[in-house]
C-alpha positions as CSV (number, residue, x, y, z in Angstrom):
1,M,102.3,130.3,73.5
2,R,100.4,127.1,75.3
3,R,99.4,127.0,78.3
4,F,98.2,124.2,80.7
5,N,96.4,124.2,84.2
6,H,96.6,121.5,86.6
7,E,94.7,121.8,90.5
8,K,94.3,119.6,93.5
9,E,92.6,120.5,96.6
10,L,94.6,118.6,99.4
11,P,93.1,118.1,102.9
12,F,96.0,119.9,104.6
13,P,96.9,123.2,106.2
14,V,98.4,125.7,103.6
15,E,101.6,126.0,105.8
16,Q,102.5,122.5,105.8
17,V,102.1,122.0,102.0
18,W,104.3,124.8,101.3
19,D,106.7,123.7,103.8
20,W,106.9,120.4,102.3
21,H,107.8,122.1,99.1
22,M,110.4,124.1,100.7
23,R,112.2,121.3,102.1
24,P,115.8,119.8,100.8
25,G,114.1,116.6,98.4
26,A,110.7,118.1,97.6
27,L,111.8,118.1,93.9
28,E,113.5,114.6,93.7
29,R,109.9,113.2,95.1
30,L,107.8,114.6,92.5
31,M,110.2,113.3,89.9
32,P,108.1,110.1,88.2
33,P,109.8,107.0,88.9
34,W,109.4,106.0,85.2
35,E,111.3,108.8,83.8
36,D,115.3,108.4,84.0
37,A,115.7,112.0,85.7
38,R,118.0,113.2,88.3
39,V,118.8,116.7,89.8
40,V,123.0,117.0,89.1
41,G,123.5,120.8,90.2
42,R,121.7,123.8,92.6
43,V,122.7,127.1,92.7
44,G,120.9,128.6,95.7
45,G,117.5,128.1,96.7
46,I,114.0,128.3,95.8
47,G,113.5,132.0,97.8
48,D,116.6,133.7,96.6
49,G,116.6,132.8,92.7
50,G,118.5,130.2,92.7
51,T,118.4,127.4,89.8
52,V,118.3,123.6,89.5
53,H,119.8,121.6,86.8
54,V,118.2,118.4,85.8
55,K,119.5,115.7,83.1
56,V,116.4,113.4,81.8
57,K,117.6,109.9,79.6
58,R,114.9,108.7,77.2
59,G,116.3,105.6,75.7
60,P,119.6,107.1,73.8
61,V,118.3,110.3,73.9
62,K,119.6,112.9,76.9
63,V,118.6,116.3,77.9
64,D,119.3,118.4,80.2
65,F,116.8,120.7,82.0
66,K,118.3,124.2,83.9
67,V,115.5,126.1,85.6
68,R,115.4,129.6,88.0
69,H,113.4,130.0,90.8
70,T,111.8,133.7,90.1
71,D,108.7,135.3,92.0
72,F,108.8,134.4,95.3
73,E,105.9,135.2,97.9
74,P,106.4,133.2,101.0
75,G,103.3,130.8,101.7
76,S,101.5,131.1,98.6
77,L,103.9,131.4,95.2
78,F,107.1,130.8,93.3
79,T,107.7,129.7,89.5
80,D,110.1,127.9,87.5
81,E,111.3,129.8,84.4
82,Q,113.6,127.4,81.8
83,V,117.4,128.9,81.4
84,S,118.4,126.1,79.0
85,G,116.5,123.0,77.9
86,P,114.5,121.4,75.1
87,M,111.1,123.8,75.0
88,G,110.8,127.0,73.3
89,S,110.1,128.7,76.3
90,W,108.8,127.0,79.6
91,E,107.2,128.8,83.0
92,H,106.2,127.2,85.9
93,R,103.8,129.3,88.4
94,H,103.2,127.0,91.5
95,E,100.3,128.5,93.3
96,F,99.3,127.4,97.0
97,E,96.1,128.6,98.0
98,P,94.2,128.1,101.6
99,R,90.7,126.3,101.7
100,G,89.7,126.9,105.3
101,S,92.0,126.3,108.2
102,G,92.6,122.0,106.8
103,A,93.0,121.9,103.3
104,C,95.4,124.0,100.2
105,L,94.7,124.5,96.4
106,I,97.4,123.6,94.6
107,R,97.3,125.2,91.1
108,D,100.1,124.3,88.6
109,R,100.0,126.7,85.9
110,I,102.2,126.3,82.7
111,R,102.7,128.7,80.2
112,Y,105.4,126.8,77.2
113,D,106.7,127.1,73.8
114,P,107.4,123.3,72.0
115,P,110.4,122.3,71.0
116,L,110.9,123.6,67.5
117,G,108.7,126.7,67.7
118,A,104.9,126.3,65.5
119,A,106.5,123.6,63.2
120,T,105.7,121.7,66.0
121,A,103.4,123.5,67.8
122,A,100.1,121.3,67.6
123,L,101.7,117.8,67.4
124,A,104.1,118.2,70.2
125,G,101.4,120.0,72.3
126,S,98.7,117.3,72.5
127,T,101.9,114.9,73.3
128,L,103.1,117.3,76.2
129,E,100.1,117.5,77.2
130,G,99.2,114.3,77.6
131,E,102.0,114.1,79.8
132,M,101.6,116.6,82.0
133,K,98.3,115.2,83.1
134,R,99.5,112.0,83.3
135,L,102.8,113.7,85.4
136,F,100.8,116.3,87.5
137,R,98.1,113.2,88.6
138,F,101.1,111.2,89.7
139,R,102.7,114.5,91.9
140,N,99.8,115.4,93.7
141,Q,98.9,111.4,94.8
142,R,102.5,111.2,96.0
143,L,102.4,114.8,97.6
144,A,99.5,113.4,99.4
145,Q,100.6,110.1,100.3
146,D,103.7,112.0,102.0
147,L,102.1,114.5,104.0
148,A,99.7,111.9,105.0
149,R,102.3,109.6,106.3
150,H,104.2,112.5,107.9
151,A,100.9,113.5,109.7
152,T,100.9,110.5,111.7
153,Y,104.0,111.2,113.6
154,D,103.9,114.1,116.0
155,G,107.2,113.8,117.9
156,P,110.9,115.7,117.5
157,R,112.3,116.1,114.4
158,L,114.2,112.9,114.2
159,K,118.6,112.7,113.2
160,V,118.7,109.1,110.4
161,A,122.0,107.6,109.5
162,I,121.6,105.4,106.3
163,T,123.7,102.9,104.9
164,G,123.2,102.6,101.0
165,A,121.6,106.6,100.7
166,S,121.9,106.5,97.2
167,G,121.1,103.5,96.3
168,F,117.4,102.0,95.3
169,V,115.5,102.4,98.4
170,G,117.9,104.6,100.8
171,S,117.3,107.3,98.1
172,A,114.0,107.9,98.4
173,L,113.6,107.0,102.0
174,H,116.1,110.0,102.3
175,H,113.9,112.6,100.1
176,F,111.0,111.4,102.2
177,L,112.7,112.1,105.4
178,T,113.8,115.4,104.7
179,T,110.9,116.6,103.5
180,G,108.9,115.7,106.3
181,G,111.9,117.6,108.1
182,H,114.1,115.2,109.3
183,E,117.9,115.4,109.4
184,V,119.6,112.6,107.2
185,L,123.4,111.7,107.9
186,P,124.5,109.5,105.1
187,I,127.2,106.3,105.6
188,V,129.3,106.6,102.5
189,R,132.5,105.1,101.5
190,R,133.6,107.8,99.5
191,R,135.6,110.7,101.2
192,P,132.7,112.5,103.1
193,D,131.0,115.6,102.5
194,R,130.9,117.0,106.2
195,D,128.6,120.1,105.1
196,L,125.7,117.1,104.0
197,G,126.1,115.5,107.2
198,E,128.1,112.6,105.6
199,I,130.1,109.4,107.7
200,H,132.6,107.5,106.1
201,W,132.7,104.0,106.7
202,D,135.0,100.9,104.8
203,P,132.8,98.1,105.9
204,M,135.5,95.4,104.1
205,E,138.1,96.8,106.9
206,R,135.6,96.9,109.5
207,K,136.2,100.6,109.6
208,I,133.4,103.4,110.8
209,E,133.1,107.0,112.6
210,G,131.7,105.3,115.1
211,T,131.5,108.4,117.4
212,R,129.6,110.0,115.0
213,L,126.4,108.3,115.6
214,E,126.8,109.3,119.0
215,G,122.9,110.8,119.6
216,V,121.8,109.8,116.5
217,D,117.9,109.1,116.5
218,A,118.1,105.9,114.3
219,L,119.8,104.2,112.0
220,V,118.7,102.7,108.6
221,H,121.2,99.8,107.3
222,L,120.2,99.1,103.4
223,A,123.6,98.6,102.0
224,G,125.2,95.2,100.4
225,E,126.0,93.8,97.1
226,S,123.6,93.5,94.5
227,L,122.0,89.9,94.6
228,S,120.8,90.5,91.0
229,R,124.0,91.3,89.4
230,G,125.6,88.5,87.5
231,R,125.6,84.8,87.9
232,W,126.6,83.0,91.3
233,N,129.5,81.6,91.2
234,P,131.6,80.8,94.4
235,A,133.6,84.4,94.4
236,R,129.8,86.3,93.6
237,K,128.7,84.4,96.4
238,R,131.3,85.2,98.7
239,A,131.3,88.8,97.6
240,I,127.5,88.8,98.9
241,W,127.7,87.0,101.8
242,K,130.9,89.6,102.7
243,S,128.6,92.5,101.7
244,R,125.9,92.2,103.8
245,I,127.7,89.7,107.0
246,V,130.3,92.1,107.6
247,G,128.6,95.4,107.0
248,T,126.0,94.3,109.3
249,Q,129.0,93.4,112.1
250,V,130.6,96.8,111.7
251,I,127.5,98.5,112.5
252,A,126.0,96.4,115.1
253,D,129.6,96.4,116.7
254,A,129.2,100.4,116.6
255,L,126.2,100.6,118.1
256,N,127.2,98.5,121.0
257,R,130.6,101.1,121.6
258,L,128.7,104.0,122.2
259,R,127.2,105.8,125.5
260,D,124.1,107.5,123.4
261,P,123.5,104.9,120.6
262,P,120.2,105.2,118.7
263,R,117.0,104.5,120.0
264,V,116.3,101.9,116.8
265,F,118.2,100.1,114.7
266,V,116.5,98.7,111.0
267,S,118.4,96.2,109.1
268,S,117.5,95.0,105.8
269,S,116.5,91.5,104.9
270,A,115.0,89.7,102.8
271,I,112.4,86.8,102.3
272,G,114.8,84.5,100.9
273,Y,114.7,83.7,104.6
274,Y,111.9,81.3,104.0
275,G,113.5,79.6,101.1
276,N,111.2,77.9,98.4
277,R,108.1,77.3,99.8
278,G,105.3,77.0,97.3
279,S,101.7,78.3,98.2
280,E,102.4,78.1,101.4
281,R,101.4,81.2,103.8
282,L,104.7,82.7,105.6
283,V,104.6,84.9,108.2
284,E,107.1,86.4,110.6
285,R,107.2,83.4,112.9
286,S,107.2,80.8,110.0
287,R,110.5,78.2,110.1
288,P,113.2,79.5,107.7
289,G,113.5,77.9,104.7
290,S,116.9,76.2,103.1
291,G,119.6,77.0,100.2
292,F,121.7,80.1,100.5
293,L,119.3,83.1,100.8
294,A,118.0,81.4,103.3
295,E,121.5,81.1,105.2
296,L,122.4,84.4,104.0
297,C,118.8,86.3,105.5
298,R,119.2,84.2,108.9
299,E,123.4,85.1,109.5
300,W,122.5,88.4,108.8
301,E,119.3,89.1,111.0
302,S,121.2,87.3,113.6
303,E,124.1,89.9,113.2
304,A,122.0,93.0,113.0
305,F,120.3,91.4,116.5
306,K,123.6,91.7,118.1
307,A,122.9,95.0,118.7
308,R,120.4,94.6,121.2
309,R,122.9,94.4,123.4
310,S,123.1,98.2,123.8
311,G,119.6,98.7,123.9
312,V,118.8,99.7,120.6
313,R,115.3,98.7,119.6
314,V,116.6,96.3,116.5
315,V,113.8,95.8,113.3
316,T,115.2,93.1,110.7
317,L,113.2,93.9,107.4
318,R,112.5,91.0,105.0
319,T,111.8,93.1,102.2
320,G,109.8,91.6,98.8
321,L,110.0,92.5,94.9
322,V,109.9,96.6,95.0
323,L,107.8,97.9,92.6
324,S,109.3,100.6,91.0
325,P,110.5,101.3,87.1
326,A,113.2,103.7,88.7
327,G,115.1,100.4,89.3
328,G,115.2,96.8,91.0
329,A,113.8,93.8,89.3
330,L,110.3,96.1,87.8
331,G,113.1,98.6,86.2
332,T,115.3,95.4,84.7
333,M,112.0,93.9,83.0
334,L,110.2,96.6,81.9
335,L,111.9,97.1,78.1
336,P,111.1,93.3,77.3
337,F,107.6,93.8,78.5
338,K,107.2,97.4,76.5
339,M,108.3,95.3,73.5
340,G,105.6,92.8,74.1
341,I,108.0,89.8,74.5
342,G,107.3,89.4,78.3
343,G,105.8,86.3,79.8
344,R,105.5,84.1,83.2
345,L,108.8,82.7,83.6
346,G,108.3,78.8,84.4
347,S,105.1,77.2,85.6
348,G,104.0,80.7,86.5
349,R,102.4,79.4,89.4
350,Q,105.4,80.2,92.1
351,Y,104.3,83.2,94.1
352,V,105.9,86.9,94.0
353,S,105.6,88.6,96.9
354,W,105.6,92.2,96.5
355,I,105.3,95.9,97.6
356,D,105.1,99.3,96.3
357,H,107.9,101.1,96.5
358,D,106.5,103.9,98.4
359,D,104.8,101.8,100.7
360,L,108.2,99.8,101.6
361,V,109.8,103.9,102.2
362,A,106.9,104.4,104.7
363,L,107.1,100.8,106.1
364,I,110.6,102.0,107.6
365,F,109.2,105.4,109.0
366,H,106.7,103.4,110.6
367,A,109.7,100.7,112.1
368,L,111.6,104.4,113.0
369,V,108.7,105.8,114.9
370,D,106.5,103.4,116.1
371,T,108.2,101.6,119.2
372,S,105.8,98.6,118.7
373,V,107.9,97.5,115.9
374,R,110.7,94.9,116.8
375,G,112.4,92.0,115.6
376,P,111.8,90.3,112.2
377,V,109.1,92.5,109.9
378,N,107.9,91.1,106.5
379,G,107.9,93.9,103.7
380,T,105.4,92.8,101.3
381,A,101.7,93.7,100.9
382,P,99.0,91.9,101.5
383,H,98.0,90.2,98.3
384,P,101.4,88.3,97.4
385,V,100.4,86.7,93.7
386,T,101.5,84.1,91.0
387,N,104.3,84.8,89.0
388,A,101.5,84.0,86.1
389,T,98.9,86.8,87.7
390,F,101.9,89.5,87.9
391,T,103.1,89.0,84.1
392,T,99.8,89.5,83.5
393,K,98.7,92.5,85.5
394,L,102.2,94.0,83.9
395,G,100.7,93.3,80.6
396,H,97.6,95.3,81.5
397,A,99.3,98.5,82.9
398,L,101.7,98.5,79.8
399,R,98.6,97.8,77.1
400,R,101.3,94.9,76.0
401,P,100.8,91.3,75.4
402,T,102.0,89.0,77.3
403,L,102.0,85.8,75.4
404,L,105.5,84.7,75.3
405,P,106.7,82.3,78.3
406,V,110.3,81.6,79.3
407,P,110.7,77.7,80.3
408,S,112.5,77.0,83.5
409,L,115.2,75.3,81.6
410,A,115.9,78.8,79.4
411,V,115.9,80.8,82.8
412,R,118.7,78.0,84.7
413,G,120.5,78.3,81.7
414,M,120.7,81.8,81.5
415,F,121.3,83.0,85.4
416,G,122.1,79.5,86.8
417,E,121.9,79.6,90.4
418,M,120.7,82.7,90.9
419,G,117.5,82.6,88.4
420,K,116.5,79.9,90.2
421,A,116.4,81.4,93.6
422,L,114.9,84.6,92.6
423,L,113.2,83.9,89.6
424,L,111.7,80.5,89.9
425,D,111.5,79.6,93.3
426,G,108.4,81.4,95.6
427,Q,107.5,82.4,98.8
428,R,103.7,83.6,99.4
429,V,104.9,86.1,102.6
430,L,102.5,87.9,104.7
431,P,102.8,91.3,106.6
432,E,101.7,90.1,109.9
433,A,103.6,92.2,112.0
434,A,102.9,95.2,110.0
435,R,99.4,94.8,110.0
436,R,99.2,94.4,113.9
437,T,101.7,97.7,114.6
438,G,98.9,99.5,112.3
439,F,100.5,100.3,109.5
440,R,98.5,100.8,106.0
441,F,99.4,99.8,102.8
442,D,98.4,102.9,100.5
443,F,98.7,99.6,97.7
444,E,97.0,96.5,98.4
445,G,96.7,95.4,94.9
446,I,99.4,94.7,92.4
447,G,97.3,96.6,90.0
448,E,97.1,99.5,91.6
449,S,100.7,100.0,92.7
450,L,101.8,99.3,88.8
451,A,99.1,101.7,87.7
452,F,100.8,104.5,90.2
453,Q,103.9,103.8,89.2
454,L,104.1,103.4,85.8
455,G,101.6,106.6,86.0
456,R,98.5,104.9,84.6
457,A,95.1,106.1,85.6
458,A,96.6,107.1,89.3
459,R,94.2,107.4,92.0
460,V,94.5,110.5,94.6
461,P,93.4,109.7,98.0
């Protein structure tokens, strides 16, 4: 049986670190974004010998991993044992040790037998140990960042309703909030699960269970048809427009009918608001651009601001390229870059205004709890880069060449108007409102964000 140990001291009291791990969403927050892994089932909890079922997909290979919680000692210890899965055996002890009154040592002790036993022990053990080091560096960094974000807020726990709560950004926000002790009410199109606090809506039919929003502290609206799923023919553009405009109208109308509406409404928008602006430095007060995306974003935000009639503080979040291999544009482009056939798009001079996935989640939380945040907020990192620089940094992070540029004509031919708007047009967007209201970015440089999200040379604050 092989052994792997990893430990890290965090500048937070052991009670705070322990409580974070006991709350819903902790496992999901600790899953590495570069793995296609998801929790598909739970029975019981950590304290009563419950089980967790995780599915992991690597290319064409799918792996089921089921563990049982044992050895529960409140405030100090719990163990996960493999019930079924790819390993010969697996036992993971999570130990929490106080270091004075304000720090905690987390110690992970793992004992395992590799797949196929002794025949693969040397080769598999070396590979697995490298992957485990990579994993636990990431886990400890995200844990430290999340705890620090939660520590900035000392008010009562919030009740937050979210549309798009199962999406790329919404799911991360959901788990971030629950690990901080907040309550999340997902707003869903399917039949709602009342045990999970779900609220039903059908935006295309202009229906929502508005009365269930009475007394909610905040509402975050992230739902909308994907911009990058298919060419923008007239039908596709109508679907994109309707999903965002009508959905936001339904939310704003519902808030305006409430006696006790949420104190804050954060509605998604996009940096497409600014249109194609070259190297011009753009902040929230900059004029809007032209084109389909700019017109969409203007109307989208206009509908959100109608919720002000109810006295709600409204924030429209103009989001840039969100960096995470778990989804979005980066998740889509990883395969060709890993194969060494990635390269700049068009001239490569167009600006890419990006934001780390974790920083975007933290910025939404900042908008929820800081009453000075209102109106348009650019959801972008402080240092936008050109497409050529972005390409080079991604290649460095993946240790792959980026020598094959894609001509503008090829982009237009493959993707049409969508390709031009999302890939060839550029905006140099700066987060003036976020900075002015005291938001701190964990990832100001694109290289450090890619290193963290891809599990390369992680830095722990």
